[in-house]
C-alpha positions as CSV (number, residue, x, y, z in Angstrom):
1,M,7.7,15.9,25.0
2,G,8.5,17.7,21.4
3,L,11.6,19.3,20.1
4,F,10.0,22.0,18.7
5,P,8.0,24.6,19.6
6,K,3.8,24.0,19.2
7,N,3.4,26.3,16.9
8,R,6.1,26.3,14.5
9,D,5.9,25.5,10.9
10,L,8.3,21.9,11.1
11,S,7.9,22.2,7.0
12,R,11.0,23.9,7.9
13,A,14.4,23.4,8.6
14,P,14.7,24.4,12.4
15,H,16.2,27.5,13.9
16,E,15.8,27.0,17.2
17,V,15.1,23.8,19.6
18,E,12.5,24.2,22.6
19,L,12.8,22.1,25.6
20,R,11.5,21.3,29.5
21,V,12.7,19.0,31.4
22,D,10.2,16.7,33.0
23,A,10.8,14.3,35.4
24,S,9.1,11.2,34.4
25,E,11.6,11.0,31.2
26,L,14.0,11.3,33.5
27,R,12.8,8.9,35.7
28,T,12.8,10.6,38.5
29,R,10.4,12.6,41.1
30,A,9.9,16.3,40.7
31,A,11.6,17.2,43.4
32,D,14.3,15.1,43.0
33,V,15.4,16.6,39.6
34,D,18.6,18.5,39.5
35,I,20.5,18.1,36.1
36,R,22.9,19.8,34.4
37,L,22.3,22.1,31.8
38,D,25.1,20.5,29.4
39,A,24.0,17.0,30.8
40,F,20.6,18.0,30.1
41,L,21.1,18.6,26.6
42,V,22.9,15.7,25.7
43,H,19.9,13.6,26.8
44,Y,17.6,15.0,24.1
45,L,20.1,16.3,21.4
46,T,21.8,13.2,20.3
47,W,22.8,14.3,17.4
48,R,25.0,16.7,19.0
49,S,28.8,15.9,20.9
50,R,28.3,17.0,24.4
51,T,31.8,19.4,23.9
52,S,29.5,21.1,20.9
53,I,26.7,21.7,23.4
54,Q,29.3,23.1,26.0
55,A,30.4,25.5,23.3
56,L,26.9,26.3,22.0
57,I,26.2,27.2,26.0
58,H,29.6,29.3,26.2
59,D,28.8,31.1,22.8
60,G,25.3,32.4,24.4
61,F,23.2,30.2,22.0
62,V,21.3,28.3,25.0
63,H,18.2,30.5,27.1
64,V,16.9,29.2,30.3
65,D,13.7,30.6,32.0
66,A,14.5,31.6,35.6
67,S,12.6,28.6,37.8
68,T,15.3,26.5,38.5
69,P,17.0,26.2,41.8
70,D,19.1,29.0,41.4
71,H,16.6,31.2,40.9
72,P,13.6,29.2,42.6
73,R,11.2,32.6,42.3
74,G,11.5,33.4,38.3
75,S,9.2,35.0,36.2
76,G,9.7,32.1,33.7
77,A,10.9,34.8,31.3
78,L,14.0,33.7,29.2
79,A,17.8,34.5,29.5
80,V,20.7,33.6,28.2
81,E,22.6,30.9,29.9
82,T,26.6,30.7,29.9
83,R,27.4,28.2,32.5
84,P,27.2,24.4,31.4
85,G,26.7,23.2,34.6
86,R,23.6,25.5,35.5
87,K,21.4,22.8,37.5
88,L,18.1,22.6,36.2
89,R,14.8,21.5,37.7
90,H,11.3,19.8,37.1
91,G,9.4,22.2,34.4
92,T,12.3,24.2,34.3
93,R,12.0,25.9,29.9
94,V,15.3,25.6,27.7
95,V,15.6,26.7,24.4
96,V,18.8,26.7,22.1
97,V,18.8,28.9,18.9
98,I,20.8,26.4,16.3
99,P,23.5,28.6,14.5
100,E,23.5,28.9,11.1
101,E,26.9,26.3,10.1
102,L,25.4,23.7,13.2
103,R,22.1,23.1,11.7
104,V,21.2,19.7,10.4
105,P,20.1,19.2,7.0
106,M,17.0,18.8,6.3
107,L,15.1,16.8,3.7
108,Q,12.1,18.7,2.4
109,P,9.1,16.9,3.7
110,S,7.0,16.2,0.7
111,S,3.2,17.2,1.2
112,D,2.6,14.4,-2.2
113,E,2.9,11.5,0.2
114,L,0.8,12.5,2.7
115,V,-2.4,10.3,2.0
116,V,-5.3,12.3,4.1
117,L,-8.5,9.5,5.1
118,F,-10.7,12.1,6.2
119,E,-10.9,16.1,6.4
120,D,-13.0,19.1,7.7
121,E,-13.0,22.2,8.9
122,A,-11.5,20.9,12.4
123,V,-9.6,17.5,12.1
124,L,-7.3,16.0,9.9
125,A,-7.2,12.2,10.3
126,V,-4.5,10.6,8.3
127,E,-2.2,7.5,7.4
128,K,0.7,7.3,9.4
129,P,3.3,4.7,7.0
130,A,5.6,2.2,9.0
131,N,9.3,3.5,10.1
132,L,8.0,7.1,9.8
133,A,8.6,9.4,12.8
134,V,5.7,11.1,13.8
135,H,7.6,14.3,15.2
136,P,11.1,15.3,14.7
137,S,13.4,13.8,17.7
138,G,16.7,12.3,18.0
139,R,17.8,10.4,15.1
140,H,14.9,11.3,12.7
141,L,14.8,15.0,12.2
142,S,13.3,15.5,8.7
143,D,10.7,14.2,6.8
144,T,8.4,13.3,9.9
145,L,4.3,13.1,9.8
146,I,3.8,16.1,11.3
147,Q,6.4,17.9,8.7
148,R,4.7,16.4,6.0
149,V,0.9,17.6,7.8
150,H,2.9,20.9,7.6
151,A,4.3,21.4,4.1
152,R,0.4,20.7,2.9
153,Y,-1.8,22.5,5.8
154,G,1.5,24.8,7.8
155,Q,1.2,28.2,8.8
156,G,1.7,29.5,5.2
157,H,-1.4,28.3,4.8
158,E,-4.5,30.0,5.1
159,L,-6.1,28.5,8.3
160,E,-9.4,29.2,9.9
161,R,-8.1,30.3,13.2
162,G,-4.5,30.4,12.7
163,G,-1.5,27.9,14.5
164,A,-0.1,24.9,12.6
165,P,-1.8,21.8,12.5
166,R,-0.8,19.1,15.7
167,L,-0.5,15.8,16.4
168,C,-3.8,14.5,19.0
169,H,-1.8,11.3,19.6
170,R,1.3,9.0,18.7
171,L,2.5,6.2,17.0
172,D,5.5,4.1,17.4
173,R,8.2,4.8,14.6
174,E,7.4,1.4,13.3
175,T,4.0,1.0,14.1
176,S,1.6,2.5,10.9
177,G,-2.3,3.4,10.8
178,I,-4.3,6.3,11.6
179,V,-3.4,9.9,13.0
180,L,-5.3,12.3,13.9
181,V,-4.6,16.3,13.8
182,G,-6.2,19.3,15.4
183,K,-6.6,22.1,12.6
184,H,-6.0,24.8,15.2
185,P,-5.4,25.1,18.6
186,E,-9.2,24.9,19.8
187,A,-9.9,21.8,17.5
188,H,-6.7,20.0,18.9
189,A,-7.8,20.8,22.9
190,N,-11.0,19.2,22.0
191,V,-10.1,15.6,20.7
192,M,-7.3,15.8,23.4
193,G,-10.0,16.4,26.1
194,Q,-11.6,13.0,24.1
195,F,-8.3,11.3,24.2
196,E,-7.9,11.9,27.9
197,R,-11.8,11.1,28.7
198,R,-11.0,7.7,27.6
199,E,-14.1,8.6,24.2
200,V,-12.1,7.6,21.9
201,E,-12.6,4.4,20.1
202,K,-9.7,2.4,18.7
203,E,-9.0,-1.0,17.6
204,Y,-5.5,-2.0,16.0
205,L,-4.6,-5.2,13.7
206,A,-1.4,-7.3,15.0
207,I,0.1,-10.1,13.6
208,V,1.2,-11.9,17.3
209,R,3.5,-15.2,17.2
210,G,1.6,-18.9,18.0
211,S,-1.4,-19.2,18.1
212,P,-3.9,-17.8,21.5
213,Q,-6.2,-19.9,23.4
214,G,-9.8,-18.9,22.9
215,E,-11.2,-16.5,20.6
216,G,-10.5,-13.6,22.5
217,G,-10.3,-11.9,26.3
218,A,-9.2,-8.6,27.8
219,I,-5.6,-8.9,29.4
220,D,-6.2,-6.6,32.9
221,Y,-2.3,-5.8,33.7
222,P,-0.7,-3.0,35.1
223,I,1.7,-1.4,33.3
224,G,5.2,0.5,33.9
225,S,8.8,1.2,33.4
226,S,10.8,-2.1,33.3
227,L,13.3,-2.0,36.5
228,A,15.2,-5.0,34.5
229,S,16.0,-3.7,31.5
230,A,19.2,-1.7,29.8
231,V,16.4,-0.2,27.5
232,E,15.2,3.1,29.4
233,L,11.8,3.2,27.5
234,K,11.1,-0.2,27.7
235,M,7.5,-1.0,30.0
236,S,6.5,-4.5,31.8
237,V,3.7,-5.3,33.4
238,L,4.3,-4.7,37.2
239,A,2.1,-4.8,40.1
240,E,2.4,-1.5,40.9
241,G,2.1,-0.1,37.5
242,L,-0.5,1.9,36.1
243,P,-3.9,0.2,35.5
244,S,-4.6,-1.4,31.8
245,L,-6.7,-3.2,29.8
246,T,-6.7,-4.0,26.2
247,E,-9.4,-6.5,24.4
248,W,-8.4,-8.2,22.1
249,R,-9.9,-11.2,18.7
250,V,-9.2,-13.4,16.9
251,L,-9.5,-12.5,12.8
252,E,-7.1,-15.2,11.3
253,R,-5.0,-18.1,12.1
254,H,-2.0,-18.3,10.1
255,P,0.9,-21.7,10.7
256,G,3.2,-20.0,12.8
257,C,0.9,-16.3,13.6
258,T,-1.8,-14.8,14.2
259,L,-3.5,-12.0,13.1
260,V,-5.8,-10.3,15.5
261,A,-7.5,-7.0,16.7
262,C,-6.7,-4.9,19.9
263,S,-8.9,-2.5,21.2
264,P,-6.9,-0.7,24.2
265,Y,-8.7,0.7,26.9
266,T,-6.2,2.9,28.6
267,G,-3.0,4.5,26.4
268,R,0.2,3.2,28.3
269,Q,3.1,3.1,26.5
270,H,3.9,0.7,24.3
271,Q,0.7,-1.2,26.0
272,I,-0.4,-3.7,23.4
273,R,3.2,-4.9,22.9
274,V,4.4,-5.4,26.3
275,H,0.3,-7.1,27.3
276,L,0.5,-9.6,23.8
277,A,4.1,-10.2,24.9
278,A,3.3,-10.6,28.8
279,I,0.5,-13.9,27.5
280,G,2.9,-15.4,25.6
281,H,2.4,-13.6,21.8
282,P,5.0,-11.4,21.2
283,V,3.9,-8.8,17.9
284,V,5.8,-10.4,15.1
285,G,8.9,-8.2,14.4
286,D,9.0,-6.7,17.9
287,K,12.7,-6.2,18.7
288,L,12.0,-4.7,22.2
289,Y,9.3,-7.1,23.0
290,G,10.4,-10.2,21.7
291,D,12.8,-13.2,23.1
292,D,16.1,-10.8,22.5
293,E,15.6,-6.9,23.1
294,E,19.6,-6.5,21.8
295,L,17.7,-6.8,18.6
296,F,16.3,-3.3,19.4
297,Q,20.0,-1.6,20.1
298,R,20.8,-3.3,16.5
299,G,17.9,-2.2,15.0
300,L,19.1,1.6,16.2
301,D,22.4,1.5,14.8
302,G,21.5,-0.4,11.6
303,T,23.5,-3.7,12.5
304,L,20.9,-6.1,12.2
305,T,22.1,-9.1,10.3
306,R,20.2,-11.6,7.9
307,A,20.0,-14.5,10.6
308,D,17.9,-11.1,12.8
309,L,15.7,-10.7,10.7
310,R,15.0,-14.6,9.9
311,A,14.6,-14.6,13.3
312,L,12.0,-11.6,13.7
313,G,9.9,-12.4,10.4
314,M,9.1,-8.5,10.0
315,P,11.2,-5.8,9.4
316,R,9.3,-3.5,11.8
317,Q,6.6,-4.6,14.5
318,A,3.3,-6.0,12.4
319,L,1.2,-3.6,14.2
320,H,-1.3,-0.9,12.6
321,N,-3.8,1.3,14.1
322,H,-6.7,0.2,12.1
323,R,-9.9,1.9,13.2
324,V,-10.9,5.3,14.9
325,V,-14.0,7.0,16.6
326,F,-14.4,10.1,17.8
327,R,-16.9,13.1,18.0
328,S,-16.0,16.1,15.5
329,P,-15.2,19.4,17.0
330,A,-16.6,21.2,14.0
331,S,-20.4,19.3,13.3
332,G,-20.5,17.0,16.6
333,E,-21.1,14.0,14.5
334,T,-19.6,10.7,15.8
335,I,-16.8,10.3,12.8
336,E,-15.2,6.7,11.7
337,V,-12.1,6.1,10.3
338,T,-10.8,3.0,8.9
339,S,-7.6,1.8,7.2
340,A,-6.8,-1.6,5.8
341,L,-4.0,-3.9,7.0
342,P,-1.2,-2.7,5.2
343,A,0.8,-4.0,2.2
344,D,3.9,-5.7,4.3
345,M,1.8,-7.3,7.0
346,A,-0.9,-9.2,4.3
347,E,2.1,-10.0,2.3
348,Y,3.6,-11.5,5.0
349,L,0.4,-13.2,6.2
350,E,0.2,-14.2,2.4
351,R,3.7,-16.3,2.5
352,L,2.3,-18.2,5.2
353,G,-0.9,-19.5,3.3
């Protein structure tokens, strides 16, 4: 879920934040969603305290649509809400207008740092560096990938069919590689449809710990939310999870690790990382699916020690979206885009010999 309106030019500082209550993100059933407005905003606006959020509500800066338990037959029109305890349900839209004095300072995104691998009238394929967030959220509000795209192709430019460009899929912040961008709404919808129908081919490069048996295979394990972890976003192999399939093959073997290519045929959260860890070969540098998930929280807090970094091997997870094949909405032609192994992963392998 994005924090900002879909067609907003994200090369500019935000004046409002748009959210929608989503039962899946709250880890409950849609019928069971019954959350206070202030608690909901604290969950997403992590750069603001609960007290400051309650002040925003009292001062009339928060707008809520009428489709809530209090007004179940509302039309969806937004109205100012001044009660922090107002209950929200699944699907409710909330817009926070950010007062001038509370706006988070934004780093100006640089379009010069945007690497474009492919472009036609409808689609961009851009290179996402490791440790760059794709969208503004939480602790990463400035200089994200979509903001760099908007700095070059935003609403201030002459776009053929209007509307700001939108990402067609996401990569984790630490993962590098190819991201597809729809330059206008029709192109975005077309490519998203290809993803939903599993018509887009993707191949990732990963450095994994150890030496897998055999030269390749298929990992066919269902994936769902981890029931044993304190980290909400962590996934795991679960019998009652969603069907998930990843094919892998060995490219190079090195002392203590292996470079593999992985093709996910389903799009589950963290799928490749979960599957590789499940067969005993987690991705090098993976703080969440390695031996100690506490490294994940220390990574968020910026408190990783030298010993932690030595244990990880690399300061980020060694996963790179290397190849994407899709059909251009503009020409109908099949387009193949590739991105070479990034320097940090190549250097890690070179050090091992």
